[in-house]
RODO-2510 file (C-alpha; in nm, 4 decimals, decimal comma):
residues 341
     n   res          X          Y          Z
     1     m     0,0541     6,3731     0,2304
     2     i    -0,2764     6,3552     0,0455
     3     r    -0,4820     6,6688     0,0968
     4     v    -0,8574     6,6264     0,1427
     5     s    -0,9356     6,9201     0,3685
     6     f    -1,1382     7,1292     0,1206
     7     i    -1,5075     7,1287     0,2104
     8     v    -1,7794     7,3392     0,0479
     9     l    -2,0881     7,3730     0,2646
    10     v    -2,3964     7,3925     0,0460
    11     s    -2,7358     7,2302     0,0698
    12     a    -2,8224     6,9473    -0,1665
    13     g    -3,1064     7,1472    -0,3148
    14     f    -2,8824     7,4456    -0,3858
    15     a    -2,6142     7,2251    -0,5338
    16     a    -2,8542     7,0509    -0,7654
    17     s    -2,9905     7,3758    -0,9043
    18     t    -2,6683     7,5737    -0,9494
    19     a    -2,3185     7,5048    -1,0766
    20     v    -2,2218     7,1565    -1,1846
    21     a    -1,8840     7,0525    -1,3160
    22     h    -1,9011     7,0377    -1,6932
    23     h    -1,8565     6,6620    -1,7270
    24     s    -1,9877     6,5206    -1,3980
    25     q    -2,3568     6,5943    -1,4396
    26     a    -2,4401     6,2287    -1,3689
    27     a    -2,3562     6,2978    -1,0042
    28     f    -2,6418     6,5485    -0,9871
    29     y    -2,8927     6,4448    -1,2517
    30     d    -3,0644     6,1225    -1,3516
    31     v    -2,9149     6,1216    -1,7004
    32     e    -3,0771     5,7885    -1,7841
    33     s    -3,4270     5,9388    -1,7855
    34     r    -3,5986     6,2577    -1,9030
    35     t    -3,8624     6,4893    -1,7552
    36     e    -4,0819     6,7422    -1,9332
    37     i    -4,2380     7,0438    -1,7648
    38     e    -4,4414     7,3410    -1,8875
    39     g    -4,4789     7,6738    -1,7131
    40     e    -4,4071     8,0445    -1,6904
    41     v    -4,0542     8,1773    -1,6555
    42     t    -4,0354     8,3837    -1,3346
    43     s    -3,6625     8,4625    -1,3313
    44     t    -3,3539     8,4160    -1,5479
    45     r    -2,9835     8,4192    -1,4735
    46     w    -2,7508     8,4433    -1,7719
    47     r    -2,4103     8,3883    -1,6100
    48     n    -2,1369     8,1285    -1,5991
    49     p    -2,0934     7,8544    -1,4916
    50     h    -2,4529     7,7772    -1,5989
    51     v    -2,7520     7,9725    -1,7227
    52     a    -3,0484     7,9155    -1,4909
    53     f    -3,4215     7,9837    -1,4825
    54     t    -3,7039     7,9518    -1,2342
    55     v    -4,0325     7,8295    -1,3780
    56     t    -4,3775     7,8203    -1,2184
    57     v    -4,5565     7,4980    -1,3111
    58     m    -4,9186     7,4126    -1,2328
    59     g    -4,9034     7,0701    -1,0733
    60     a    -5,1779     6,8406    -0,9496
    61     d    -5,1579     6,9989    -0,6025
    62     g    -5,1103     7,3574    -0,7118
    63     e    -4,8132     7,5721    -0,8148
    64     e    -4,4670     7,4186    -0,8235
    65     q    -4,1529     7,6343    -0,8350
    66     w    -3,8930     7,4655    -1,0526
    67     s    -3,5221     7,5459    -1,0693
    68     v    -3,3773     7,4804    -1,4132
    69     e    -3,0169     7,5042    -1,5265
    70     s    -2,8653     7,4524    -1,8670
    71     n    -2,5437     7,5172    -2,0556
    72     s    -2,2835     7,7797    -1,9706
    73     l    -2,3379     8,1352    -2,0933
    74     n    -2,0261     8,1210    -2,3124
    75     a    -2,1274     7,7904    -2,4717
    76     l    -2,4757     7,9225    -2,5490
    77     e    -2,3344     8,2395    -2,7039
    78     r    -2,1206     8,0228    -2,9318
    79     i    -2,4281     7,8478    -3,0706
    80     g    -2,6143     8,1743    -3,1182
    81     i    -2,8397     8,1677    -2,8089
    82     s    -2,8697     8,4954    -2,6186
    83     p    -3,0582     8,6242    -2,3122
    84     d    -3,3368     8,7315    -2,5499
    85     t    -3,4125     8,3645    -2,6196
    86     v    -3,5867     8,3049    -2,2857
    87     a    -3,7366     8,5968    -2,0915
    88     v    -3,9395     8,6442    -1,7748
    89     g    -4,3078     8,5947    -1,8489
    90     d    -4,2522     8,3467    -2,1340
    91     q    -4,4611     8,0301    -2,1353
    92     i    -4,2187     7,7494    -2,2228
    93     r    -4,1746     7,3741    -2,2131
    94     i    -3,8493     7,2133    -2,0967
    95     w    -3,7136     6,8636    -2,1551
    96     g    -3,4142     6,7056    -1,9838
    97     p    -3,2894     6,4996    -1,6864
    98     r    -3,4297     6,5557    -1,3385
    99     s    -3,2229     6,6291    -1,0297
   100     k    -3,1271     6,3443    -0,7985
   101     f    -3,1579     6,5735    -0,4963
   102     d    -3,4509     6,8089    -0,5515
   103     r    -3,7820     6,6937    -0,6975
   104     y    -3,8379     7,0379    -0,8513
   105     s    -3,4994     7,0802    -1,0225
   106     m    -3,3838     6,9684    -1,3658
   107     r    -3,1427     7,0413    -1,6471
   108     a    -3,2703     7,1835    -1,9757
   109     y    -3,1520     6,9928    -2,2806
   110     n    -3,4271     7,1275    -2,5081
   111     i    -3,6707     7,4168    -2,4707
   112     l    -3,9920     7,4840    -2,6622
   113     l    -3,9973     7,8626    -2,6728
   114     a    -4,2923     8,0994    -2,6412
   115     s    -4,2648     8,1516    -3,0190
   116     g    -4,3386     7,7820    -3,0780
   117     d    -3,9844     7,7079    -3,1952
   118     e    -3,7660     7,4444    -3,0323
   119     v    -3,4062     7,5147    -2,9382
   120     v    -3,1363     7,2648    -2,8346
   121     m    -2,9614     7,4106    -2,5293
   122     m    -2,6995     7,1417    -2,4698
   123     p    -2,5870     6,9910    -2,8020
   124     q    -2,2917     6,8268    -2,6242
   125     a    -2,5439     6,6150    -2,4302
   126     s    -2,8250     6,5727    -2,6827
   127     t    -2,8717     6,6950    -3,0398
   128     e    -3,2077     6,5303    -3,1039
   129     q    -3,5284     6,7250    -3,1559
   130     h    -3,7880     6,6450    -2,8900
   131     w    -4,1035     6,8174    -3,0176
   132     v    -4,1032     6,6924    -3,3770
   133     d    -4,4269     6,8732    -3,4662
   134     h    -4,2576     7,2110    -3,4066
   135     e    -3,9905     7,4001    -3,5956
   136     l    -3,6337     7,3442    -3,4759
   137     l    -3,4817     7,6892    -3,4419
   138     a    -3,1739     7,7186    -3,6614
   139     v    -2,9443     7,9607    -3,4829
   140     t    -2,6408     8,1122    -3,6521
   141     p    -2,3250     8,0913    -3,4418
   142     p    -2,1542     8,4322    -3,4260
   143     l    -1,8285     8,2745    -3,5483
   144     e    -1,9824     8,2065    -3,8895
   145     n    -2,0325     8,5791    -3,9458
   146     k    -1,6769     8,6799    -3,8546
   147     d    -1,4041     8,8104    -4,0781
   148     i    -1,1259     8,5592    -4,0139
   149     t    -0,8589     8,7363    -4,2201
   150     e    -0,6757     8,8818    -3,9214
   151     s    -0,6936     8,5526    -3,7310
   152     v    -0,5354     8,3655    -4,0225
   153     e    -0,2628     8,6274    -4,0737
   154     q    -0,1637     8,6326    -3,7050
   155     a    -0,1515     8,2563    -3,6527
   156     d     0,2092     8,1505    -3,5914
   157     g     0,2683     7,7884    -3,5011
   158     i     0,1066     7,7159    -3,1653
   159     f     0,0566     8,0882    -3,1054
   160     r    -0,3131     8,1279    -3,1757
   161     v    -0,6512     8,0507    -3,0197
   162     w    -0,7410     7,6820    -3,0123
   163     a    -1,0913     7,5413    -2,9747
   164     y    -1,1238     7,2915    -2,6955
   165     g    -1,0789     6,9183    -2,7355
   166     r    -1,1976     6,6327    -2,5192
   167     i    -0,9667     6,4816    -2,2615
   168     r    -0,9248     6,1077    -2,2272
   169     l    -0,7296     5,8811    -1,9979
   170     i    -0,4694     5,6531    -2,1557
   171     n    -0,4334     5,4265    -1,8508
   172     p    -0,6996     5,1516    -1,8427
   173     e    -0,8020     5,2939    -1,5043
   174     l    -0,6536     5,5227    -1,2415
   175     p    -0,3794     5,3319    -1,0528
   176     l    -0,4676     5,4623    -0,7056
   177     t    -0,2779     5,3998    -0,3857
   178     v    -0,4779     5,2637    -0,0933
   179     a    -0,4923     5,6061     0,0726
   180     a    -0,6007     5,7790    -0,2488
   181     a    -0,8710     5,5225    -0,3136
   182     a    -1,0095     5,5776     0,0357
   183     a    -1,0086     5,9556    -0,0116
   184     k    -1,1872     5,9255    -0,3453
   185     t    -1,4517     5,6991    -0,1947
   186     a    -1,5195     5,9597     0,0730
   187     y    -1,5614     6,2383    -0,1849
   188     d    -1,9121     6,3837    -0,2095
   189     p    -1,9614     6,6074    -0,5176
   190     v    -2,2515     6,7890    -0,3529
   191     t    -2,0439     6,9170    -0,0629
   192     d    -1,6824     6,8822    -0,1770
   193     d    -1,6788     7,0153    -0,5345
   194     p    -1,4982     7,3540    -0,5534
   195     v    -1,6988     7,4425    -0,8640
   196     m    -1,9954     7,4945    -0,6322
   197     r    -1,8248     7,8095    -0,5084
   198     c    -1,6829     7,9222    -0,8434
   199     i    -1,3355     7,8318    -0,7172
   200     p    -1,1094     7,7787    -1,0216
   201     t    -0,9563     7,4358    -1,0592
   202     g    -0,5800     7,3825    -1,0514
   203     m    -0,3300     7,1746    -1,2456
   204     p    -0,3694     6,9362    -1,4111
   205     a    -0,7522     6,9428    -1,3992
   206     v    -0,7598     7,3007    -1,5296
   207     m    -0,6466     7,1650    -1,8681
   208     d    -0,9634     6,9550    -1,8950
   209     v    -1,1306     7,2448    -2,0715
   210     t    -1,4572     7,2939    -2,2569
   211     f    -1,3599     7,6396    -2,3842
   212     p    -1,0802     7,7782    -2,6036
   213     i    -0,7195     7,8269    -2,5015
   214     e    -0,4577     8,0639    -2,6430
   215     f    -0,0784     8,0631    -2,6537
   216     v     0,0825     8,4099    -2,6465
   217     a     0,4540     8,4882    -2,6723
   218     q     0,5584     8,7251    -2,3929
   219     a     0,9234     8,8321    -2,4024
   220     d     1,1208     8,5104    -2,3439
   221     d     0,8274     8,3229    -2,1918
   222     i     0,4943     8,1840    -2,3091
   223     v     0,1561     8,2744    -2,1610
   224     l    -0,1210     8,0170    -2,1872
   225     r    -0,4649     8,1735    -2,1485
   226     l    -0,7633     7,9521    -2,0723
   227     e    -1,1117     8,0928    -2,1102
   228     q    -1,2528     7,8592    -1,8463
   229     w    -1,2023     8,0207    -1,5056
   230     d    -1,0139     8,3111    -1,6733
   231     t    -0,6958     8,1161    -1,5956
   232     v    -0,3532     8,2459    -1,7008
   233     r    -0,0529     8,0137    -1,6931
   234     t     0,3016     8,1419    -1,7416
   235     i     0,5449     7,8967    -1,8973
   236     h     0,9001     8,0002    -1,8067
   237     m     1,1183     7,9131    -2,1049
   238     s     1,4488     7,9152    -1,9179
   239     g     1,4507     7,5373    -1,9332
   240     d     1,6129     7,5341    -1,5883
   241     p     1,4700     7,2391    -1,3901
   242     g     1,5774     7,4100    -1,0680
   243     a     1,3785     7,7256    -1,1409
   244     p     1,0778     7,6244    -0,9254
   245     d     1,2986     7,6015    -0,6118
   246     g     1,1845     7,8611    -0,3631
   247     q     0,8814     7,9615    -0,5712
   248     p     0,5427     7,9679    -0,3917
   249     a     0,2961     7,6914    -0,4648
   250     t    -0,0145     7,7993    -0,6591
   251     r    -0,3162     7,6346    -0,8187
   252     e    -0,1482     7,6511    -1,1591
   253     g     0,1917     7,5571    -1,0210
   254     y     0,5262     7,6762    -1,1570
   255     s     0,5820     7,5744    -1,5199
   256     v     0,9182     7,5467    -1,6953
   257     g     0,9214     7,4862    -2,0700
   258     h     1,1569     7,4078    -2,3552
   259     w     1,1319     7,3159    -2,7216
   260     d     1,2054     6,9573    -2,8250
   261     g     1,2221     7,0124    -3,1982
   262     g     0,8777     7,1516    -3,2744
   263     i     0,7207     7,0114    -2,9568
   264     l     0,6626     7,2361    -2,6558
   265     v     0,7508     7,0407    -2,3405
   266     v     0,6306     7,1854    -2,0098
   267     e     0,7066     7,0556    -1,6609
   268     t     0,4933     7,1886    -1,3765
   269     s     0,5531     7,1490    -1,0048
   270     n     0,4766     7,3524    -0,6906
   271     i     0,1079     7,2778    -0,7449
   272     d    -0,1251     7,3795    -0,4633
   273     w    -0,4404     7,1923    -0,5582
   274     i    -0,6167     6,8969    -0,4014
   275     f    -0,7979     6,7186    -0,6845
   276     f    -0,6685     6,5462    -0,9971
   277     d    -1,0131     6,5597    -1,1597
   278     d    -1,3760     6,6471    -1,0864
   279     r    -1,4458     6,3042    -0,9416
   280     g    -1,2633     6,3423    -0,6132
   281     t    -0,9288     6,1845    -0,7029
   282     p    -0,6893     6,3506    -0,4559
   283     l    -0,3503     6,5053    -0,5203
   284     s    -0,0543     6,5482    -0,2886
   285     s     0,1946     6,8334    -0,2712
   286     a     0,4460     6,6050    -0,4461
   287     v     0,2540     6,6091    -0,7741
   288     r     0,4437     6,6882    -1,0935
   289     v     0,2995     6,7168    -1,4459
   290     v     0,4855     6,6922    -1,7781
   291     e     0,2962     6,8190    -2,0830
   292     r     0,3807     6,7883    -2,4521
   293     f     0,2079     7,0152    -2,7052
   294     t     0,2532     6,8881    -3,0629
   295     l     0,1392     7,0868    -3,3662
   296     s     0,0044     6,8846    -3,6598
   297     e     0,1771     6,9088    -3,9986
   298     d    -0,1112     7,1100    -4,1451
   299     e    -0,1176     7,3282    -3,8296
   300     n    -0,4935     7,2767    -3,7918
   301     s    -0,4737     7,0778    -3,4692
   302     l    -0,2680     7,0674    -3,1505
   303     h    -0,2170     6,7428    -2,9634
   304     w    -0,1769     6,7642    -2,5855
   305     q    -0,0363     6,4846    -2,3740
   306     a     0,0130     6,5114    -1,9990
   307     t     0,1847     6,2671    -1,7671
   308     t     0,1111     6,3136    -1,3973
   309     f     0,3500     6,1817    -1,1332
   310     d     0,2259     6,1662    -0,7740
   311     p     0,3583     5,8729    -0,5686
   312     e     0,1124     5,9406    -0,2859
   313     t    -0,1857     5,9187    -0,5206
   314     f    -0,0824     5,6912    -0,8086
   315     t     0,1160     5,3691    -0,8150
   316     e     0,2368     5,4577    -1,1664
   317     p     0,2329     5,7684    -1,3878
   318     v    -0,1065     5,8672    -1,5302
   319     v    -0,1246     5,9751    -1,8949
   320     q    -0,3983     6,1913    -2,0464
   321     e    -0,4384     6,3378    -2,3933
   322     q    -0,6662     6,5546    -2,6031
   323     t    -0,6533     6,7319    -2,9382
   324     f    -0,7389     7,0997    -2,9804
   325     t    -0,8591     7,2241    -3,3187
   326     w    -0,8022     7,5551    -3,4910
   327     e    -1,1154     7,7477    -3,5803
   328     p    -1,0076     8,0824    -3,7313
   329     g    -1,1946     8,3709    -3,5723
   330     e    -1,2408     8,1983    -3,2369
   331     e    -1,1493     8,4114    -2,9378
   332     i    -1,1083     8,3962    -2,5612
   333     k    -1,4187     8,5332    -2,3897
   334     p    -1,4410     8,6499    -2,0261
   335     y    -1,5678     8,3670    -1,8074
   336     e    -1,6461     8,5606    -1,4891
   337     c    -1,7974     8,2773    -1,2906
   338     a    -2,0551     8,4007    -1,0400
   339     m    -2,2831     8,2066    -0,8095
   340     a    -2,6452     8,2927    -0,7415
   341     g    -2,7114     8,4687    -0,4167
***
């Protein structure tokens, strides 16, 4: 049966000013418009899933206390932005979309720092400079200063760290059953999204990543490490389709792999997770996922294709794909998601 029992009890104001799934911000913010505020930073929180600030703004009726969130800590570190960039006591200006739920909450796309320099906080959402009469701070990503010799020498086929890709759906639209469509309609991201409690996502949604992944050979098996959520998947290379029988169901499921020429084929079942994606598409306990990881001829990219079978959710198999790229010197960082409180 379709499982829709997971409920996260948080207030709309809290939800709008804390964690938001990495590609569903439109559920929480008015991404079609922009707001600009100016004020003094009164607190900062440099943690995953999102860096956050509180800012005191002088409004027409007196002081306003704004809650501001931006990119993840790990993403900011990768573009050279550190906790020293914004500090308590700084007078700053912020530009970005406003919350749909709290009049004094927003997301920071760009910040005009106390130094007078502008910094782009979310290049995946907007790369444009907002305050054109100020200097755009050119930060140096730490990766550019790394010695990549060891990374190049240790790379062996798929066994290396891969930078994230961008997932896309091959089906024209999700072929939902009547029951699944009803469950998705009832989904409320403010109250039902597990991300709001730093609860890691399960298969196959966990593969919709915005951070690096790494394949590691471990005895006869393969370990797939995902930076996001500090997830570790074990791919059992016995090739025995009956291996999952009697194994407990987990968020990541039980994965059995084999090589088809140079392609790593992985079948995962025993998945104990309730959502296919971050938009409330349900999953049943019958879900099964078949992945194919294909290394490019020049070994600089890795194509991922996943086919999800779930007769209680989909009327036909659903196919997704993305391509990971190799950036020598990239590494898996601790994610350590932690909510405010």
